[in-house]
GULUM-163856 format. One record per residue: residue number from 1; residue in one letter; x, y, z of N, C-alpha, C in turn. Coordinates in Angstrom, 3 decimals. Each point is the difference from the previous one (the first is absolute). Layout:
<recs>
   num   residu        n_u        n_v        n_w       ca_u       ca_v       ca_w        c_u        c_v        c_w
   NUM        A          X          Y          Z          X          Y          Z          X          Y          Z
...
</recs>
This chain:
<recs>
   num   residu        n_u        n_v        n_w       ca_u       ca_v       ca_w        c_u        c_v        c_w
     1        M      7.879     10.518     20.480     -1.078     -0.740      0.657      0.542     -1.320      0.555
     2        N     -0.161     -0.230      1.338      0.486     -1.239      0.575     -0.981     -1.136     -0.248
     3        F      0.427     -1.230      0.345     -0.805     -1.181     -0.320     -1.337      0.014      0.731
     4        R     -0.004      0.457      1.252     -1.241     -0.022      0.775     -1.056      0.917     -0.608
     5        S      0.391      1.202     -0.371     -0.954      0.934     -0.599     -0.425     -0.473     -1.382
     6        F      0.948     -0.616     -0.747     -0.338     -0.541     -1.321     -1.019     -1.122      0.132
     7        A      0.212     -0.893      0.968     -0.917     -1.129      0.202     -1.383      0.480      0.427
     8        K     -0.032      1.027      0.848     -1.282      0.527      0.464     -0.762      0.653     -1.146
     9        E      0.703      0.756     -0.821     -0.638      0.699     -1.111     -0.483     -0.963     -1.081
    10        N      0.704     -1.105     -0.160     -0.307     -0.946     -1.077     -0.552     -1.323      0.519
    11        A     -0.585      0.011      1.185     -0.493     -1.233      0.623     -0.948     -0.794     -0.904
    12        P     -1.022      0.627     -0.608     -0.899     -0.777     -0.871      0.726     -0.618     -1.193
    13        R      0.929      0.732     -0.596      0.742     -0.517     -1.156      0.935     -1.131      0.404
    14        L      0.623      0.135      1.171      0.882     -1.058      0.484     -0.784     -1.269      0.321
    15        C     -1.203      0.167      0.531     -0.863     -1.157      0.277     -0.388     -0.688     -1.305
    16        L     -0.368      0.795     -0.996     -0.347     -0.556     -1.314      1.189     -0.743     -0.603
    17        M      1.190      0.582      0.135      1.205     -0.639     -0.526      0.270     -1.318      0.718
    18        G     -0.186     -0.015      1.319      0.222     -1.219      0.769     -0.969     -1.105     -0.375
    19        I     -1.269      0.353     -0.144     -1.019     -0.983     -0.387      0.306     -0.570     -1.380
    20        T      0.376      0.889     -0.920      0.330     -0.446     -1.359      1.207     -0.929      0.008
    21        A      1.012      0.321      0.811      1.190     -0.849      0.089     -0.362     -1.396      0.521
    22        I     -0.894     -0.053      0.973     -0.433     -1.297      0.542     -0.746     -0.805     -1.056
    23        L     -0.898      0.661     -0.733     -0.759     -0.691     -1.056      0.931     -0.528     -1.091
    24        I      0.985      0.802     -0.378      0.960     -0.418     -1.024      0.802     -1.211      0.484
    25        T      0.431      0.045      1.263      0.784     -1.096      0.562     -0.814     -1.290      0.059
    26        V     -1.219      0.091      0.503     -0.846     -1.194      0.139     -0.318     -0.618     -1.359
    27        T     -0.438      0.840     -0.946     -0.343     -0.531     -1.325      1.244     -0.496     -0.731
    28        G      1.139      0.624      0.250      1.247     -0.455     -0.608      0.366     -1.395      0.468
    29        I     -0.223     -0.254      1.292      0.281     -1.331      0.557     -0.995     -1.021     -0.537
    30        V     -1.284      0.371     -0.010     -1.050     -0.921     -0.450      0.222     -0.407     -1.453
    31        F      0.337      0.972     -0.859      0.179     -0.279     -1.429      1.463     -0.292     -0.366
    32        R      0.856     -0.105      1.045      1.396     -0.379     -0.190      0.709      0.901     -1.018
    33        Q     -0.187      1.271      0.194      0.662      0.946     -0.888      1.448      0.184      0.434
    34        S      0.906      0.111     -0.968      1.422      0.125      0.307      0.296      1.328      0.696
    35        V      1.053     -0.034      0.796      0.382      1.185      0.771      0.353      1.162     -0.914
    36        I      0.681     -0.293     -1.111      0.432      1.073     -0.903     -1.183      0.757     -0.572
    37        R     -1.159     -0.657     -0.126     -1.179      0.671     -0.539     -0.723      0.818      1.065
    38        I      0.171     -0.386      1.260     -0.689      0.717      1.079      0.834      1.169      0.523
    39        L      1.320     -0.154     -0.005      0.883      1.020      0.585     -0.268      1.416     -0.499
    40        P     -0.112      0.237     -1.323     -0.235      1.389     -0.434     -1.324      0.567      0.484
    41        L     -0.968     -0.876      0.313     -1.294      0.484      0.492      0.142      0.640      1.376
    42        Y      0.815     -0.586      0.869      0.202      0.576      1.325      0.633      1.385     -0.097
    43        I      0.944      0.149     -0.919      0.625      1.306     -0.207     -1.030      0.982     -0.567
    44        S     -0.852     -0.507     -0.897     -1.029      0.856     -0.612     -1.024      0.479      1.011
    45        L     -0.197     -0.764      1.061     -0.934      0.447      1.042      0.480      1.315      0.613
    46        V      1.296      0.079      0.239      0.579      1.233      0.560     -0.064      1.122     -1.033
    47        I      0.280     -0.344     -1.252     -0.061      1.001     -1.075     -1.414      0.552     -0.117
    48        G     -1.004     -0.877      0.097     -1.398      0.438     -0.071     -0.339      0.995      1.089
    49        L      0.488     -0.266      1.199     -0.251      0.933      1.104      0.633      1.356     -0.292
    50        L      1.235     -0.014     -0.509      0.677      1.263     -0.330     -0.704      0.724     -1.142
    51        Q     -0.496     -0.758     -0.996     -0.729      0.606     -1.118     -1.289      0.661      0.467
    52        S     -0.628     -0.560      1.000     -1.247      0.580      0.501      0.236      1.374      0.619
    53        R      1.257      0.276      0.349      0.365      1.307      0.549      0.753      0.852     -1.027
    54        A      0.124     -0.502     -1.243      0.777      0.675     -1.044      1.414      0.279      0.496
    55        N      0.567     -0.960      0.722      1.318      0.139      0.592      1.091     -0.216     -1.050
    56        R      1.027      0.838      0.008      1.032     -0.051     -1.030      0.888     -1.232      0.109
    57        F     -0.057     -0.730      1.106      0.816     -1.204      0.140     -0.667     -1.226     -0.629
    58        A     -1.269      0.117     -0.386     -0.697     -1.116     -0.651      0.686     -0.410     -1.305
    59        P      0.325      0.940     -0.912      0.675     -0.415     -1.239      1.407     -0.539      0.216
    60        L      0.679      0.437      1.051      1.336     -0.525      0.285     -0.075     -1.492      0.316
    61        L     -0.905     -0.363      0.898     -0.184     -1.404      0.363     -0.579     -0.785     -1.173
    62        G     -0.897      0.644     -0.748     -0.620     -0.668     -1.145      0.986     -0.309     -1.107
    63        G      0.991      0.838     -0.178      0.995     -0.229     -1.039      0.767     -1.292      0.214
    64        F      0.427     -0.234      1.226      0.733     -1.228      0.303     -0.927     -1.219     -0.021
    65        N     -1.244      0.197      0.385     -0.949     -1.118      0.025     -0.405     -0.445     -1.409
    66        S      0.174      0.872     -0.981     -0.364     -0.332     -1.380      0.786     -1.192     -0.531
    67        I      1.214     -0.161      0.473      0.840     -1.113     -0.464     -0.611     -1.329      0.423
    68        L     -0.528     -0.052      1.218     -0.643     -1.228      0.468     -1.271     -0.280     -0.795
    69        Y     -0.741      1.061     -0.319     -1.234     -0.187     -0.764      0.290     -0.511     -1.411
    70        M      1.113      0.404     -0.580      0.345     -0.470     -1.336      0.073     -1.527     -0.029
    71        I      0.587     -0.587      1.022      0.128     -1.455      0.081     -1.372     -0.664      0.058
    72        V     -0.898      0.596      0.770     -1.355     -0.545      0.133     -0.749      0.082     -1.326
    73        Y      0.093      1.135     -0.676     -0.713      0.179     -1.268      0.494     -0.968     -1.073
    74        L      1.289     -0.279     -0.021      0.526     -0.965     -0.958     -0.576     -1.389      0.253
    75        Y     -0.150     -0.351      1.249     -0.569     -1.300      0.370     -1.440     -0.128     -0.481
    76        L     -0.746      1.105      0.043     -1.413     -0.017     -0.383     -0.209      0.194     -1.499
    77        G      1.063      0.263     -0.729     -0.140      0.214     -1.433     -0.487      1.384     -0.361
    78        L      0.100      0.946      0.932     -0.399      1.390     -0.257      1.241      0.767     -0.465
    79        Y      0.352     -0.208     -1.275      1.279      0.494     -0.501      0.071      1.527     -0.058
    80        A     -1.109      0.627     -0.352     -0.001      1.468     -0.046      0.212      0.567      1.398
    81        S     -0.648     -0.605      0.980      0.131      0.463      1.382      1.415     -0.225      0.518
    82        A      0.610     -1.125     -0.371      1.363     -0.295      0.434      0.990      1.020     -0.580
    83        G     -0.137      0.291     -1.297      0.877      0.985     -0.627     -0.197      1.376      0.590
    84        Y     -1.245      0.340      0.273     -0.305      1.289      0.605      0.634      0.135      1.384
    85        A     -0.070     -1.079      0.793      0.513      0.042      1.369      1.505      0.239      0.036
    86        L      0.751     -0.713     -0.844      1.448      0.087      0.038      0.561      1.205     -0.755
    87        L     -0.495      0.204     -1.219      0.600      1.005     -0.874     -0.573      1.396      0.176
    88        F     -1.188      0.075      0.623     -0.626      1.311      0.132     -0.298      0.368      1.455
    89        S     -0.766     -0.850      0.665     -0.460      0.335      1.346      1.147      0.244      0.967
    90        C      0.982     -0.873     -0.009      1.118      0.129      0.936      0.752      1.325     -0.166
    91        P      0.554      0.295     -1.183      0.759      1.261     -0.127     -0.865      1.247      0.142
    92        V     -1.227     -0.053     -0.504     -0.855      1.184      0.069     -0.393      0.313      1.446
    93        Q     -0.280     -1.018      0.786     -0.362      0.248      1.395      1.171      0.566      0.794
    94        L      1.194     -0.463     -0.311      1.175      0.560      0.670      0.203      1.470     -0.394
    95        L     -0.224      0.303     -1.279      0.079      1.386     -0.450     -1.098      0.853      0.634
    96        T     -1.166     -0.614      0.187     -1.114      0.709      0.637      0.378      0.424      1.410
    97        F      0.625     -0.904      0.727      0.420      0.331      1.368      0.973      1.180     -0.011
    98        V      0.926     -0.001     -0.947      0.979      1.088     -0.098     -0.701      1.328     -0.297
    99        R     -0.921     -0.007     -0.972     -0.712      1.227     -0.367     -0.892      0.483      1.140
   100        W     -0.714     -0.920      0.630     -0.882      0.391      1.105      0.804      0.566      1.167
   101        S      1.175     -0.555      0.224      0.834      0.482      1.105      0.528      1.408     -0.278
   102        K      0.299      0.288     -1.280      0.476      1.337     -0.359     -1.089      1.046      0.148
   103        N     -1.253     -0.426     -0.155     -1.136      0.932      0.102     -0.925     -0.417      1.143
   104        R      0.597     -0.342      1.102     -0.756     -0.569      1.109     -0.973      1.005      0.609
   105        Y     -1.108     -0.544      0.467     -0.992      0.769      0.756     -0.467     -0.916      1.124
   106        Q      0.369      0.337      1.227     -0.232     -0.885      1.135      0.635     -1.370     -0.291
   107        D     -0.771     -1.083      0.076      0.535     -1.329     -0.330     -0.279     -0.363     -1.451
   108        S     -0.547      0.921     -0.764     -0.384     -0.268     -1.379      0.807      0.889     -0.951
   109        T     -0.681      0.626     -0.968      0.668      0.860     -0.975     -0.940      1.108     -0.447
   110        Q      0.504      0.922     -0.806     -0.823      1.050     -0.570     -0.718     -0.554     -1.237
   111        F     -1.328      0.080     -0.008     -0.788     -0.550     -1.103     -0.407      1.092     -0.990
   112        R     -0.349     -0.441     -1.218     -0.525      0.901     -1.027     -1.046     -0.761     -0.810
   113        A     -0.764      0.735     -0.810     -1.074     -0.611     -0.784      0.253      0.186     -1.486
   114        M     -0.493     -0.950     -0.818      0.122      0.079     -1.448     -1.081      0.912     -0.567
   115        T      0.241      0.519     -1.201     -1.029      0.757     -0.704     -0.953     -0.985     -0.684
   116        W     -1.167      0.481     -0.436     -0.952     -0.874     -0.679      0.560     -0.497     -1.325
   117        R      0.805      0.803     -0.662      0.628     -0.436     -1.247      0.954     -1.164      0.263
   118        Q      0.768      0.098      1.068      0.912     -1.084      0.353     -0.762     -1.270      0.355
   119        R     -1.090      0.145      0.732     -0.804     -1.165      0.382     -0.585     -0.695     -1.224
   120        T     -0.479      0.790     -0.972     -0.565     -0.579     -1.222      1.059     -0.755     -0.783
   121        A      1.186      0.586     -0.130      1.088     -0.637     -0.733      0.404     -1.313      0.664
   122        V      0.049     -0.009      1.306      0.374     -1.206      0.738     -1.058     -1.087     -0.188
   123        F     -1.276      0.378      0.027     -1.093     -0.968     -0.153      0.039     -0.652     -1.386
   124        V      0.149      0.814     -1.033      0.031     -0.521     -1.374      1.235     -0.868     -0.213
   125        G      1.142      0.474      0.442      1.235     -0.753     -0.170     -0.021     -1.330      0.731
   126        S     -0.572     -0.010      1.193     -0.076     -1.230      0.787     -0.920     -1.019     -0.663
   127        G     -1.114      0.463     -0.556     -0.926     -0.898     -0.689      0.659     -0.682     -1.192
   128        A      0.757      0.768     -0.757      0.699     -0.560     -1.160      1.068     -0.997      0.439
   129        A      0.700      0.302      1.081      1.051     -0.888      0.493     -0.578     -1.328      0.487
   130        V     -1.151      0.047      0.651     -0.662     -1.228      0.462     -0.357     -0.892     -1.186
   131        A     -0.537      0.592     -1.057     -0.389     -0.769     -1.189      1.207     -0.687     -0.625
   132        V      1.111      0.720     -0.127      1.213     -0.568     -0.602      0.566     -1.123      0.866
   133        L      0.054      0.229      1.320      0.563     -0.999      0.903     -0.852     -1.263      0.040
   134        C     -1.323      0.147     -0.088     -0.891     -1.166     -0.034      0.308     -0.876     -1.210
   135        L      0.222      0.623     -1.151      0.336     -0.747     -1.214      1.307     -0.764      0.169
   136        I      0.988      0.654      0.606      1.305     -0.636      0.199     -0.111     -1.191      0.947
   137        L     -0.732      0.186      1.123     -0.118     -1.075      0.979     -0.847     -1.154     -0.518
   138        N     -1.017      0.312     -0.796     -0.797     -1.072     -0.626      0.876     -0.849     -0.921
   139        A      0.860      0.667     -0.749      0.905     -0.719     -0.903      1.000     -0.848      0.782
   140        A      0.353      0.459      1.217      0.953     -0.738      0.836     -0.669     -1.123      0.782
   141        G     -1.346     -0.081     -0.081     -0.723     -1.073      0.670     -0.348      0.272      1.454
   142        S     -0.058      1.252      0.393     -0.362      0.333      1.374     -1.465     -0.344      0.267
   143        D     -0.264     -0.552      1.183     -1.368     -0.382      0.361     -0.823      1.176      0.522
   144        Y      0.655      1.069      0.369     -0.701      1.132      0.618      0.421      1.306     -0.669
   145        S     -0.062      0.032     -1.321      0.569      1.120     -0.742     -0.623      1.344      0.356
   146        L     -1.339      0.067      0.076     -0.650      1.284      0.264      0.302      0.506      1.402
   147        L     -0.234     -0.849      1.003      0.244      0.418      1.381      1.482      0.263      0.234
   148        D      0.853     -0.835     -0.578      1.445      0.179      0.141      0.435      1.326     -0.613
   149        S     -0.563      0.319     -1.179      0.342      1.253     -0.685     -0.471      1.209      0.793
   150        L     -1.242     -0.050      0.455     -0.551      1.116      0.769      0.786      0.219      1.281
   151        S      0.293     -1.093      0.694      0.732      0.098      1.259      1.393      0.583     -0.218
   152        S      0.694     -0.485     -1.020      1.371      0.445     -0.255      0.060      1.461     -0.450
   153        L     -0.860      0.358     -0.961      0.047      1.369     -0.536     -0.508      1.020      1.015
   154        L     -1.001     -0.375      0.774     -0.447      0.896      1.071      1.115      0.181      1.017
   155        G      0.709     -1.083      0.291      1.113      0.086      0.931      1.086      0.930     -0.498
   156        I      0.295     -0.077     -1.286      1.005      0.886     -0.597     -0.445      1.460      0.086
   157        L     -1.253      0.251     -0.374     -0.519      1.363      0.018     -0.020      0.561      1.419
   158        I     -0.457     -0.810      0.938     -0.054      0.440      1.396      1.399      0.304      0.516
   159        S      0.965     -0.845     -0.376      1.375      0.206      0.455      0.560      1.322     -0.510
   160        I     -0.268      0.324     -1.272      0.491      1.254     -0.582     -0.650      1.203      0.686
   161        L     -1.319     -0.069      0.158     -0.713      1.110      0.639      0.443      0.172      1.450
   162        T      0.254     -1.121      0.669      0.459      0.067      1.384      1.387      0.627      0.079
   163        M      0.883     -0.385     -0.917      1.366      0.526      0.007      0.002      1.522     -0.124
   164        F     -0.904      0.531     -0.847     -0.067      1.446     -0.183     -1.018      0.661      0.931
   165        A     -0.501     -0.774      0.970     -0.877      0.511      1.060     -1.287      0.616     -0.525
   166        F     -0.568     -0.569     -1.072     -1.311      0.432     -0.472     -1.079     -0.662      0.856
   167        V     -0.944      0.782      0.500     -1.033     -0.561      0.871     -0.858     -1.041     -0.710
   168        E     -0.013      0.019     -1.322     -0.820     -0.943     -0.754      0.424     -1.450      0.217
   169        Y      1.209     -0.206      0.482      0.432     -1.382      0.239     -0.909     -0.674      1.018
   170        S     -0.444      0.770      0.995     -0.848     -0.572      1.046     -1.388     -0.349     -0.538
   171        W     -0.454      0.700     -1.047     -1.281     -0.340     -0.617      0.097     -1.358     -0.693
   172        L      1.096     -0.199     -0.739      0.161     -1.221     -0.788      0.299     -1.220      0.862
   173        M      0.453      0.223      1.224      0.257     -1.117      0.893     -1.274     -0.776      0.317
   174        L     -1.151      0.676     -0.057     -1.267     -0.657      0.334     -0.403     -1.031     -1.051
   175        P     -0.114      0.374     -1.311     -0.302     -1.034     -1.003      1.106     -1.040     -0.109
   176        S      1.246      0.393      0.233      1.104     -0.952     -0.039     -0.183     -1.065      1.073
   177        G     -0.454      0.415      1.173     -0.243     -0.950      1.083     -1.087     -1.004     -0.353
   178        L     -1.050      0.471     -0.658     -1.092     -0.888     -0.416      0.476     -0.986     -1.066
   179        I      0.825      0.473     -0.926      0.533     -0.874     -1.051      0.899     -1.074      0.602
   180        N      0.784      0.365      1.004      0.865     -0.981      0.647     -0.812     -1.081      0.699
   181        I     -1.136      0.384      0.567     -0.886     -0.996      0.614     -0.516     -0.959     -1.059
   182        A     -0.445      0.553     -1.133     -0.505     -0.835     -1.096      1.090     -0.914     -0.556
   183        L      1.231      0.513     -0.104      1.107     -0.794     -0.525      0.326     -1.163      0.932
   184        N     -0.026      0.252      1.287      0.269     -1.065      0.964     -1.112     -1.036      0.036
   185        L     -1.236      0.442     -0.184     -1.111     -0.944     -0.091      0.160     -0.901     -1.220
   186        A      0.455      0.578     -1.109      0.187     -0.776     -1.229      1.117     -1.029      0.148
   187        T      1.119      0.402      0.596      1.135     -0.917      0.132     -0.268     -1.088      1.040
   188        M     -0.953      0.220      0.893     -0.328     -1.017      0.999     -0.583     -1.263     -0.624
   189        Q     -0.544      0.094     -1.198     -0.563     -1.170     -0.658      1.077     -1.054     -0.242
   190        A      1.188      0.436     -0.369      1.106     -0.920     -0.239      0.918     -0.117      1.218
   191        H     -0.017      1.020      0.846      0.868      0.029      1.176     -0.833      0.377      1.226
   192        P     -0.653     -0.979      0.659     -0.853      0.306      1.163      0.757      0.702      1.127
   193        E      1.309     -0.255      0.092      0.799      0.628      1.049      0.110      1.511     -0.180
   194        Q     -0.455      0.492     -1.160      0.015      1.438     -0.279     -0.953      0.766      0.911
   195        I     -0.728     -0.724      0.834     -0.919      0.648      0.950      0.740      0.961      0.922
   196        T      1.273     -0.287      0.285      0.768      0.917      0.846      0.146      1.366     -0.665
   197        Y      0.179     -0.007     -1.320      0.124      1.255     -0.737     -1.359      0.687     -0.135
   198        L     -1.047     -0.790     -0.042     -1.347      0.578     -0.046     -0.298      0.722      1.312
   199        I      0.383     -0.623      1.107     -0.193      0.627      1.313      0.761      1.319      0.065
   200        Y      1.251     -0.030     -0.468      0.779      1.236     -0.003     -0.624      1.055     -0.911
   201        A     -0.560     -0.432     -1.136     -0.587      0.948     -0.953     -1.142      0.780      0.647
   202        F     -0.796     -0.675      0.826     -1.081      0.698      0.704      0.577      0.974      1.033
   203        Y      1.035     -0.424      0.707      0.672      0.883      0.964      0.560      1.226     -0.720
   204        S      0.642     -0.231     -1.143      0.595      1.089     -0.767     -1.051      0.992     -0.474
   205        L     -1.156     -0.519     -0.427     -1.070      0.890     -0.462     -0.462      0.924      1.129
   206        I     -0.072     -0.534      1.201     -0.380      0.831      1.153      1.062      1.080      0.232
   207        C      1.268     -0.397     -0.082      1.090      0.949      0.246      0.029      1.117     -1.042
   208        V     -0.161     -0.353     -1.289      0.065      1.037     -1.037     -1.225      0.905      0.056
   209        T     -1.119     -0.539      0.493     -1.188      0.844      0.180      0.250      1.039      1.081
   210        I      0.592     -0.441      1.105      0.371      0.943      1.064      1.050      0.978     -0.518
   211        G      0.942     -0.535     -0.781      1.049      0.849     -0.560     -0.546      1.071     -0.924
   212        F     -1.057     -0.318     -0.722     -0.643      0.977     -0.887     -0.412      1.243      0.781
   213        F     -0.613     -0.217      1.149     -0.435      1.131      0.824      1.188      0.690      0.684
   214        S      1.045     -0.763      0.306      1.199      0.607      0.596      0.658      0.965     -0.980
   215        V      0.091     -0.416     -1.262      0.605      0.861     -1.025     -0.844      1.248     -0.210
   216        R     -1.314     -0.172     -0.059     -0.894      1.158     -0.156      0.187      0.994      1.142
   217        K      0.123     -0.508      1.216      0.170      0.867      1.166      1.324      0.751     -0.064
   218        L      1.085     -0.721     -0.326      1.310      0.634     -0.096      0.045      1.048     -1.106
   219        Y     -0.602     -0.337     -1.135     -0.003      0.935     -1.134     -0.793      1.257      0.348
   220        A     -1.122     -0.173      0.686     -0.808      1.153      0.408      0.780      0.886      0.965
   221        E      0.724     -0.611      0.927      0.818      0.772      0.940      1.071      0.794     -0.743
   222        Q      0.637     -0.646     -0.952      1.063      0.662     -0.754     -0.535      1.149     -0.839
   223        R     -1.157     -0.202     -0.623     -0.617      1.067     -0.798     -0.378      1.189      0.882
   224        T     -0.488     -0.293      1.178     -0.372      1.075      0.931      1.228      0.797      0.414
   225        Q      1.093     -0.704      0.277      1.234      0.682      0.384      0.523      0.887     -1.122
   226        I     -0.053     -0.521     -1.234      0.455      0.790     -1.152     -0.878      1.239     -0.176
   227        K     -1.315     -0.183      0.142     -0.933      1.114     -0.141      0.244      1.067      1.057
   228        N      0.254     -0.442      1.228      0.253      0.954      1.089      1.292      0.770     -0.235
   229        K      1.027     -0.694     -0.513      1.267      0.673     -0.271     -0.161      1.040     -1.102
   230        N     -0.768     -0.346     -1.036     -0.223      0.950     -1.098     -0.793      1.206      0.473
   231        T     -0.940     -0.234      0.922     -0.796      1.095      0.552      0.873      0.946      0.800
   232        E      0.912     -0.577      0.807      0.899      0.807      0.818      0.915      0.849     -0.878
   233        R      0.451     -0.565     -1.114      0.884      0.739     -0.891     -0.703      1.139     -0.696
   234        S     -1.321     -0.166     -0.230     -0.755      1.031     -0.717     -0.424      1.152      0.892
   235        I      0.111     -0.211      1.324     -0.393      1.058      0.922      1.143      1.011      0.131
   236        P     -0.230      1.261     -0.312      1.061      1.008      0.093      0.454      0.216      1.439
   237        T      1.267      0.211      0.170      0.547      0.213      1.343      0.404      1.453      0.183
</recs>
């Protein structure tokens, strides 16, 4: 796909990305936010657009961008998020790109779904992990232990599900987006310049919502193709 056809097909998303970039730039100047804190947001705007299409290059770009986010999280005192960005998000996203490329489908990958037993186990395990992490962060003096824990553990779970191409990752991106908005609202009390991240959080929520439907569409296409192939094999020749 050349640039002209890509721009035409994604015109509304590109317009949204441009508007968001302008808002981030203006508010960054007004609140005198440092360049190092704004830079990863511009890269994330492109990642958000790719995620809305379930594009396999989104995790590749996201892996390198995680290093910049680690620096920002340390500045804000979000220690769980900083550790997650450097030690987990970066390598896992790079591995995701490798796995998605090996099982590519158009510009995305071949998706699969979890069983109900797997979903139940993940839900129970995640709840227990959130409780333990909240206790640890409270003991460490974190100001946003609950939101920080939810954001970090959801991010870890989403990253794992994404790496193995489970469609459920796109479901969890929606509550994760809402939690990120709440986390940015909370940190704005001490850091008003965090408004740039709040603006991005709303943009990201729109992108992951679109991405949810993109994944559903791709998965439905893949299931139909598999069903048709099985039907052809069952027909005697």
